[in-house]
C-alpha positions, 0 to 999 in steps of 0.5 A, a space after each residue: 653527064 659528060 656534057 654537063 662536066 664540059 659546061 662546068 669546064 667551059 665556065 671556069 675561064 669565064 668565071 675567072 675573067 669576070 672575077 678579075 674584072 670585078 676585082 679591079 672594078 671594086 678597087 676603084 669603086 670603093 673609094 668613090 661609090 660612083 658607078 663608072 662605065 669607063 672600066 669596061 671601056 678600058 678592058 675592051 680598049 686594051 684588048 683592041 690595042 693588043 690585037 692592033 699592035 700584035 698585027 703591026 709587029 707581025 705584018 710590018 716589023 716581021 717579028 715572030 709571033 711571040 715577039 709580036 704578041 709581046 709588042 702588043 701586050 706592052 702597048 696594051 698595058 701602056 695605053 690602057 694605064 695611060 688612058 685610065 690615069 688620064 680619065 681618072 685624073 682629068 675626068 673622074 676625079 673632079 666629079 667623083 665626089 659630087 653628083 653620081 649622075 655627072 660621073 655616069 655621063 662623064 664615064 659614058 663620054 670616056 667610053 665613047 672616046 676610047 671605043 672610037 679611038 680604037 676603031 679609028 686606029 684600026 681603020 674600022 677593020 676587025 683584026 684577028 690573032 692566029 690561034 696559039 696555045 690551043 693544044 687540047 688537054 683532056 680531063 675526062 677521056 670519054 670516047 664519045 664526049 671527052 671533057 677538054 680545055 685548051 692550054 690558053 684557057 688554063 693559062 688565062 684562068 691561072 693568071 687571073 686567079 693569081 691576080 685576084 689572090 695577089 691583089 687581095 693579099 696586097 690589099 690586106 697586108 700592105 701599107 698601100 692597102 691600108 691607105 686604100 681601106 681607110 679612104 674607102 671606109 671613111 674619106 673624111 676621117 682618112 683625110 684627118 689622119 693625113 691620108 690624101 683621098 685624091 692621091 689614093 683615088 688616082 692610084 686606085 684608078 691606075 691599079 684598076 686600069 692595069 687590071 682591066 688592061 691585063 684582062 683585056 690582053 688575056 681575053 683577046 689572046 683567047 678569043 682572038 679578037 676584041 669587038 669595038 662595041 665590047 666597051 659598053 657591053 662589058 662596062 654595064 656587065 661589070 657594073 652589075 656583076 661586081 654588085 652581087 658580091 659587094 662593089 666595095 669589097 674586091 674579093 667578094 665582088 670577084 666571088 660574086 662575079 665568078 658565080 655569074 660567069 658560071 650561071 651565064 655559061 650554064 644558060 648558054 648550054 641549056 637555055 635559049 642563047 638569044 635570051 641569055 643577056 636578058 635573063 642574066 641582067 634580069 636576075 642581077 636586077 632582082 637580086 640587087 633589089 631584094 638585097 638592097 639595104 638603105 641607110 636610115 639617117 635619123 
């Protein structure tokens, strides 16, 4: 029983990460309805920039650890937002409302550029952060198998949950959210009412980039590192997990992604780890095929 409770506790940070990533992805996807791998690359790119600049602040500027992490976080948010806006403005927007295949190819190219930029900036070195906020909090004081989480896990979960809740509130109750909903539901009708779909798309892509960068910082803070190949892995994974709850509804996408995070953690605990990704992606494909609804055009 204690082992099962520990796996549920372990699933909470993973579910929060997937939920926040899916929430941000759905914000951009809703206004284009085009699959985009760039989002996962922005997540990994921001995490790598965070680690790189934190290492620079620690080893070159001789800053204390909190200041070095602050330098890394500012750099990650700046570069993540800048890369997202550049990709959205000059790569994705010209293709977003045309062929879906062109968007996939362009997003794959953007992903490779971001991955290689981070790799070259790091001189192909795998940098690691020192452990911090790793004090253990006990939830189930079993002397044989206590159920615990660390402070950084709980902090990351709280920040990501607040991000999803705050983002949903703004989408539901702000003027910007109203414009976003108008474009996501009917781009032509919104344009007839005076809303510029291109501007809304750029702003949505910028917000999604900020969410990806924020999640990349928190993930790198917890794991201590961000691999160069994580961009492609998370690009594909976010695309699938966001579809479970609905890629055009950010809150539902987040809830569906949280469920996938729980399922993935339980598989890691009870199933063969080598088959985890195959099982998860296979499950996602089956669910998407079964729940697919085609729009009949008379």
